[in-house]
Structures are given as C-alpha cells and as structure tokens.
C-alpha positions as CSV (number, residue, x, y, z in Angstrom):
1,M,7.2,7.5,2.5
2,A,9.5,4.5,2.3
3,G,11.5,6.2,-0.1
4,P,13.7,6.4,-2.0
5,L,11.7,9.8,-3.3
6,T,12.2,12.1,-0.7
7,V,9.7,15.3,-0.3
8,N,10.6,18.8,-0.9
9,P,12.8,20.0,1.9
10,Y,11.8,23.6,1.5
11,P,7.9,23.4,1.5
12,F,5.4,26.1,1.0
13,N,4.2,27.3,4.4
14,F,2.2,30.5,5.7
15,E,0.9,31.3,9.1
16,A,-3.1,31.1,9.6
17,G,-3.3,33.3,12.6
18,P,-4.7,31.3,16.0
19,L,-3.7,27.7,13.7
20,G,-0.3,28.6,13.5
21,K,1.9,27.5,10.5
22,I,0.2,25.5,7.8
23,Y,2.3,23.7,4.9
24,V,0.9,23.0,1.5
25,T,2.7,20.7,-0.8
26,G,2.1,17.9,-3.5
27,V,2.9,15.8,-6.1
28,L,2.3,15.7,-10.1
29,S,3.2,12.5,-11.8
30,G,2.3,10.6,-14.8
31,L,3.0,7.0,-16.0
32,G,3.4,4.7,-19.1
33,Q,3.1,0.9,-19.0
34,A,3.7,-1.8,-21.4
35,Q,2.6,-5.7,-20.4
36,T,2.8,-8.9,-21.6
37,N,-0.6,-11.3,-21.5
38,H,-2.9,-8.6,-20.6
39,V,-6.5,-9.6,-19.5
40,P,-9.8,-8.5,-21.3
41,G,-10.6,-4.6,-20.3
42,D,-6.7,-4.1,-19.9
43,H,-4.3,-2.9,-22.6
44,T,-1.0,-4.0,-23.9
45,T,0.3,-0.4,-23.3
46,L,-1.5,2.7,-21.4
47,G,-0.7,6.1,-20.3
48,D,-2.1,7.7,-17.1
49,I,-1.8,10.3,-14.5
50,S,-0.5,8.6,-11.3
51,N,-0.6,11.2,-9.0
52,G,-1.9,15.0,-9.0
53,Q,-2.2,15.7,-5.7
54,I,-2.2,18.4,-2.9
55,F,-1.4,18.1,0.8
56,I,-2.3,20.6,3.3
57,Q,-1.6,20.0,6.8
58,K,-0.6,21.6,10.3
59,T,2.0,19.4,12.0
60,D,2.7,20.9,15.9
61,G,0.6,21.8,18.5
62,V,-2.3,20.2,20.4
63,F,-4.7,20.4,17.1
64,Q,-3.0,19.2,14.1
65,F,-4.8,18.3,10.5
66,F,-3.6,16.6,7.4
67,V,-5.8,17.0,3.9
68,Q,-5.0,15.2,0.6
69,T,-6.8,15.8,-2.3
70,G,-6.6,15.2,-6.0
71,A,-6.2,12.2,-8.7
72,Y,-4.2,9.4,-8.5
73,S,-4.2,5.5,-9.7
74,L,-3.4,2.4,-7.9
75,P,-1.0,0.4,-9.9
76,A,-0.9,-3.2,-8.5
77,L,1.5,-6.1,-10.0
78,G,-0.4,-8.9,-11.4
79,A,-3.7,-7.3,-11.4
80,P,-5.5,-5.4,-14.4
81,Y,-4.5,-1.5,-14.5
82,V,-7.4,0.7,-13.7
83,H,-7.3,4.1,-15.1
84,A,-7.4,7.3,-12.5
85,G,-10.5,8.6,-13.9
86,T,-12.3,5.2,-12.8
87,V,-10.4,4.5,-9.6
88,I,-11.2,7.6,-7.7
89,P,-14.8,7.3,-7.7
90,E,-14.7,3.9,-7.1
91,T,-12.5,3.7,-4.3
92,Y,-11.6,6.8,-1.8
93,G,-12.7,9.8,-3.9
94,A,-10.9,13.3,-4.7
95,V,-9.8,13.3,-1.0
96,P,-8.6,10.0,-0.3
97,Q,-6.8,11.0,2.9
98,A,-8.2,13.3,5.9
99,F,-7.7,13.6,9.3
100,I,-7.7,15.6,12.3
101,K,-5.1,15.1,15.1
102,I,-5.3,15.7,18.9
103,A,-2.0,15.7,20.5
104,P,-2.0,16.8,24.0
105,N,1.6,15.6,24.5
106,S,4.6,14.3,22.4
107,S,3.5,10.4,23.5
108,F,-0.1,10.6,23.1
109,S,-2.4,11.4,20.2
110,I,-5.8,10.6,18.9
111,Q,-6.5,10.8,15.1
112,V,-10.2,10.6,13.5
113,G,-11.1,11.0,9.8
114,K,-9.8,8.8,6.7
115,L,-6.7,7.3,7.8
116,P,-3.7,5.1,6.4
117,T,-4.2,1.9,7.4
118,L,-1.7,0.2,10.0
119,I,-1.4,-2.9,8.2
120,G,1.7,-3.7,5.7
121,A,4.9,-2.5,4.5
122,E,3.6,-0.7,1.4
123,Y,1.8,2.8,1.4
124,T,-1.3,3.2,-1.0
125,F,0.0,5.7,-3.5
126,T,3.1,5.2,-6.1
127,F,5.2,8.2,-4.7
128,E,5.1,6.8,-1.4
129,N,6.9,3.6,-1.9
130,M,10.0,1.8,-3.2
131,N,8.4,0.4,-6.2
132,I,5.8,2.1,-8.4
133,E,3.4,-1.0,-8.3
134,R,2.3,-2.4,-5.1
135,G,2.7,-6.2,-5.0
136,L,1.0,-9.5,-4.0
137,L,0.8,-8.9,0.0
138,W,-0.2,-5.5,-0.7
139,G,-3.5,-7.2,-2.3
140,Q,-4.5,-8.9,0.9
141,E,-3.9,-5.5,2.7
142,N,-6.7,-2.5,3.1
143,A,-5.3,0.8,2.4
144,V,-7.7,3.4,3.8
145,N,-9.6,3.0,6.8
146,R,-12.4,5.6,8.0
147,G,-12.5,5.6,11.9
148,V,-10.7,6.8,14.9
149,Q,-6.9,5.8,16.1
150,A,-4.9,6.5,19.1
151,N,-1.1,6.4,19.4
152,Y,1.1,6.0,22.0
153,V,5.1,6.5,22.2
154,S,7.6,5.7,25.0
155,G,11.1,5.1,24.7
156,K,11.6,2.4,21.8
157,W,8.2,1.3,21.9
158,G,5.3,2.9,19.4
159,L,1.8,1.3,19.7
160,S,-1.6,2.1,17.9
161,L,-4.9,0.9,18.1
162,S,-8.0,1.7,15.5
163,L,-11.4,1.0,15.2
164,N,-12.5,1.6,11.5
165,D,-14.2,0.3,8.6
166,G,-11.7,-2.0,7.2
167,F,-11.7,-2.2,3.5
168,Y,-13.7,1.2,3.1
169,S,-17.1,-0.7,3.5
170,S,-18.9,2.1,5.8
171,R,-19.4,-0.5,8.4
172,Y,-17.1,0.1,11.9
173,S,-16.5,-3.4,12.9
174,W,-12.8,-3.5,12.3
175,V,-10.1,-3.5,14.9
176,T,-6.6,-2.7,13.8
177,G,-3.3,-2.3,15.7
178,S,0.6,-2.2,15.7
179,A,3.1,-2.4,17.8
180,T,6.6,-1.2,17.1
181,Y,10.1,-1.7,18.8
182,A,13.1,-0.1,17.9
183,F,16.3,-2.1,18.9
184,T,18.6,0.8,17.9
185,S,18.1,3.7,15.2
186,A,19.0,1.7,12.3
187,D,16.8,-1.5,13.3
188,S,13.0,-1.9,13.9
189,L,10.4,-4.7,14.3
190,I,6.9,-4.3,13.5
191,F,4.0,-6.6,14.7
192,A,0.5,-5.2,13.0
193,A,-2.5,-7.1,13.0
194,G,-6.4,-6.5,12.2
195,G,-9.4,-7.9,11.6
196,N,-13.3,-7.5,11.0
197,T,-14.9,-8.5,14.2
198,K,-18.3,-9.2,12.5
199,R,-19.4,-11.1,9.2
200,T,-20.7,-8.8,6.6
201,S,-21.9,-9.2,3.0
202,Y,-21.0,-6.1,1.6
203,T,-19.3,-5.8,-1.4
204,S,-18.0,-3.1,-3.7
205,F,-15.0,-2.7,-6.1
206,A,-13.1,-0.8,-3.0
207,T,-14.4,-3.5,-0.4
208,P,-13.9,-7.1,-1.7
209,G,-16.0,-9.4,0.7
210,T,-13.5,-12.0,1.1
211,L,-10.8,-9.9,2.3
212,N,-13.3,-7.4,4.3
213,N,-14.2,-10.7,6.6
214,E,-10.4,-11.7,7.0
215,T,-7.9,-11.3,10.0
216,I,-4.6,-10.2,8.9
217,Y,-1.4,-10.7,10.7
218,D,2.0,-9.0,9.4
219,L,5.6,-9.0,10.9
220,I,8.0,-6.6,9.5
221,F,11.8,-6.3,10.0
222,T,13.7,-3.0,8.9
223,H,17.1,-2.2,8.8
224,T,18.2,0.9,7.4
225,K,21.9,2.2,7.3
226,N,24.0,4.3,5.2
227,E,23.1,3.7,1.6
228,W,21.2,0.5,2.4
229,T,17.6,-0.5,3.3
230,F,16.7,-4.2,4.0
231,Q,13.4,-4.8,4.8
232,P,11.7,-8.6,5.1
233,Y,8.3,-9.3,6.2
234,L,5.8,-12.3,6.7
235,Q,2.1,-12.2,6.4
236,Y,-0.8,-14.5,7.0
237,T,-4.4,-13.9,6.8
238,H,-7.8,-16.4,7.3
239,V,-10.7,-15.8,5.7
240,P,-13.8,-17.4,7.8
241,V,-16.9,-19.2,6.4
242,V,-19.5,-16.4,5.1
243,P,-22.2,-18.5,3.5
244,S,-23.9,-15.2,2.0
245,L,-20.7,-14.6,0.0
246,G,-20.3,-18.3,-1.2
247,I,-17.7,-19.2,1.0
248,L,-18.6,-22.5,2.3
249,H,-14.8,-23.3,3.5
250,S,-12.9,-20.9,5.7
251,G,-9.4,-20.2,3.8
252,T,-5.4,-18.8,4.8
253,T,-2.5,-17.2,2.9
254,V,0.6,-17.2,3.8
255,G,3.2,-14.8,2.4
256,G,6.9,-13.7,2.9
257,A,8.5,-10.4,1.1
258,V,11.9,-8.9,0.9
259,L,12.3,-5.2,0.0
260,V,15.8,-3.8,-0.3
261,K,17.1,-0.5,-1.5
262,Y,20.7,0.6,-2.4
263,S,21.3,4.4,-2.8
264,P,24.8,5.4,-3.6
265,P,26.7,8.1,-1.6
266,S,26.5,11.3,-2.3
267,S,30.5,11.2,-3.6
268,S,29.4,8.5,-6.0
269,P,28.9,8.9,-9.8
270,L,25.6,7.7,-9.2
271,S,24.2,10.1,-6.6
272,G,20.9,10.8,-7.2
273,W,20.1,7.1,-8.1
274,S,18.6,4.5,-6.2
275,F,17.8,0.8,-6.8
276,P,15.0,-0.8,-5.1
277,V,14.2,-4.7,-5.3
278,R,11.1,-6.5,-4.3
279,V,10.7,-10.3,-4.4
280,E,7.6,-12.0,-3.0
281,Y,5.6,-15.1,-2.8
282,L,2.1,-15.7,-1.7
283,S,0.6,-19.3,-1.1
284,T,-3.4,-19.6,-0.7
285,S,-5.1,-22.8,0.9
286,G,-8.3,-24.9,-0.5
287,N,-9.6,-25.6,-3.8
288,V,-12.9,-24.8,-6.2
289,A,-14.5,-27.8,-5.3
290,D,-14.8,-27.2,-1.3
291,G,-16.0,-23.6,-1.7
292,S,-12.6,-22.1,-0.2
293,P,-12.4,-18.2,-1.1
294,N,-10.6,-16.8,-3.9
295,V,-8.1,-14.2,-2.8
296,L,-5.3,-14.6,-5.4
297,Y,-5.9,-16.8,-8.7
298,G,-8.4,-19.3,-7.4
299,P,-8.7,-20.9,-4.4
300,G,-5.5,-22.7,-3.6
301,S,-3.4,-20.6,-6.0
302,D,0.1,-19.6,-5.5
303,A,2.4,-17.2,-6.8
304,W,5.6,-15.1,-6.8
305,S,7.0,-11.9,-8.4
306,I,10.2,-9.9,-8.4
307,T,10.3,-5.9,-9.3
308,F,13.2,-3.9,-9.9
309,T,12.9,0.0,-10.0
310,P,15.8,2.2,-10.6
311,T,15.0,5.4,-9.8
312,Y,16.5,9.1,-10.2
313,Q,15.6,12.4,-8.4
314,Y,17.0,15.6,-8.7
315,K,15.8,18.1,-5.9
316,I,12.4,18.0,-6.6
317,Y,12.0,16.3,-10.0
318,F,11.8,12.2,-10.4
319,V,11.9,9.7,-12.9
320,R,12.1,5.9,-12.3
321,A,11.5,2.8,-14.5
322,E,10.2,-0.5,-13.5
323,I,10.3,-3.8,-14.7
324,S,8.1,-6.5,-12.6
325,Y,7.7,-10.3,-13.1
326,A,4.4,-11.9,-11.8
327,D,4.3,-15.9,-12.3
328,A,1.1,-18.1,-10.9
329,T,2.7,-21.3,-10.0
330,R,-0.8,-22.7,-9.2
331,A,-3.8,-21.3,-10.5
332,T,-7.5,-22.2,-11.6
333,A,-7.6,-22.5,-15.0
334,G,-9.0,-19.2,-16.8
335,S,-8.1,-16.8,-13.7
336,T,-4.6,-15.8,-14.5
337,F,-3.3,-13.8,-17.4
338,G,-4.0,-13.3,-21.0
339,L,-7.5,-13.1,-22.8
340,D,-8.5,-16.7,-22.1
341,G,-7.0,-16.5,-18.4
342,M,-4.7,-19.5,-19.0
343,A,-1.1,-17.6,-19.1
344,R,0.5,-18.3,-16.4
345,S,2.8,-15.0,-16.0
346,Q,2.8,-11.5,-16.7
347,T,5.7,-9.2,-17.5
348,R,5.5,-5.2,-17.1
349,G,7.4,-2.4,-17.9
350,L,6.4,0.9,-16.4
351,L,8.2,4.5,-16.5
352,E,7.0,7.2,-14.2
353,A,8.2,10.7,-14.0
354,G,7.2,13.8,-12.1
355,V,7.8,16.5,-9.2
356,L,7.1,16.6,-5.6
357,F,6.5,20.2,-4.8
C-alpha cells in the first residue's frame, strides 16, 4: 500500500497448528462518481462497490501464502468506468491475487501464483494508492501476472525477476524485473522493466493486444520523510510491428508523473487527514495513416492529467474525495470524450468511503 490509507494495526489472527499464525483482514468500500463528457455506455453519475475483499495470509516461516478474494472495481482516469459486476469476470476473477511463497532465509524467496506486477508506481486496487483512480501511466502497465517470481535482498539492494503471462494472457512469454536501491531510509530508486519475448495476437478485456506485445521501462524515485512523500517517475514503452493485430508500424510512448502526499503531524488540528496530488503527461508516437498502434486516444495522441484526493482516516474507517481532470492535447477525431468522442477533456469528482478491518 502506497498510503495514505493504512491497514488495521490489530488484525484478526489465529493459530493453525503446524502452519502457525494466520492473519485474516479485509476492506469494504463503496464509491460515487460524477463526470463531464461521458462516453457511450458510461454515465454522468454512478455508484458502485469499489472493494469487498478478504485477505488471508501467512507472513513468516519457510512456507508463506497470500489469498485475496472478493469484489472490486478498477477506476482509471480518462477511461470509461466499468462496474464491479462486469470487471470481475472480465479481468482477474473473484480471487484476483493468490500465491505461495517459499522463503528459506531472509534474503531469498520464490513466489508462484497470481502475483502483483513489478511494473509501475501505482497498485491495482483503489485502497492501495494515493488516489482513488489510477492514472494515465498506469494504463500502459500490467496489473496482475500469473507466473513465478524470485526475490533477493542484500543490504541496500532489492532484486526481483519474474516469468509470467504479461497482461493476464495465459501465455507465459513475458519477463519482468526490478532493481531497488535504498540510498537512505528516506530515499530509494527503482528501475523496473518488462516485455513480451514473443509476438501474440490474443486479445481480451484484460489483455489488450497492443500492450501485451510491448516492452516497458520505469524509473521511480521515492522520498519519504516526516509528513511528506515525493515520488516522481518516468516511463517509456515500445510496441513492435504485429501484422495480425493490424499494427503495421512500431510505436512508442514517453511519460512522466509526480505523486506528492502531505500528511499533517499528529499534533496538528488536521491530524488524520492526508492530501495526495498526482500530475502526469503521456505522449505517443505515430499516426492513423501509417498503421501505428493506438494506446491512448488514437495513434500520435498526447494527454495530461491532475488529480487531488483529500483523505481522512480514523482508526479503521476512511473517507476520501477526489477531483481529477484529464486533457487530450492531441488526439484522433472521435477517440476522446463525449458521446461523439470529440470533447478534449473530462472532469471527474469521486467520493469513496469504507473500512479496513
């Protein structure tokens, strides 16, 4: 979890004989949304469950595991909202993440199952992130991988390498990795990269054909000290020629984001509040005529966004509001916002409330 939300400090647990201590926690939350320039199939206002999930895990010893089960939605800035009842069967199912972990010592471990991606600075589910909606750069990144992952930690270094199915394609041809260096207790740098070692034409709701054939690189710096978190990151992607998908010209994206969070100290009258802000820009190459891939608002499109999410948490209860603005500075006609796809911007307001038990 990136914060500002924090988990229950006194989670329910029980002794499970030879397995040891098992923890059972969860999150229950709902959201409401209002927006301008909705696209066909979306709505000006809506309400939905954003999380109704249980987490069961064992976190120590040689044999460990994690199981996440329940309902969720995946709101993303600048993209149509998909209700939980639709997104669950079309993406990761009622058990979106589950894996076993073998940790023979404190330095090395292997995980196998449905794993969170190594790519990017934002996580999959709303409660994990600074903002309710994930951003433009998150839209280029995979979220949940089925596969195997090895992890190694030594001193200030942390290394991970994974063989997986990329954008949940059931085709195990992706390789992803990350290297983390902690300069100090407050400052760290992550280089993460991944890509498909083959060309695949399989597509589904969870597996965009263009993105599932890409290579992607992220460089993420994080500074966390006292009341402040400052996290700028850069992203580069490359989509190759894939004639079976109609991609006749390779394409690239270049993007950057800055995520900032301020949480007043406990002595402040605003104790319990946090104020996260995210600013992003994403540029894509190509044009419609040369057969370049569409990974944003048409080939050769550019967009920027800003998101502000005031958050209040009291013990295990939380509420947060959000205002976001996305602007397509360059786009293919008919590929942006509004019922005719011609509006260049979209403003959203969200309210999410829930409990982390």
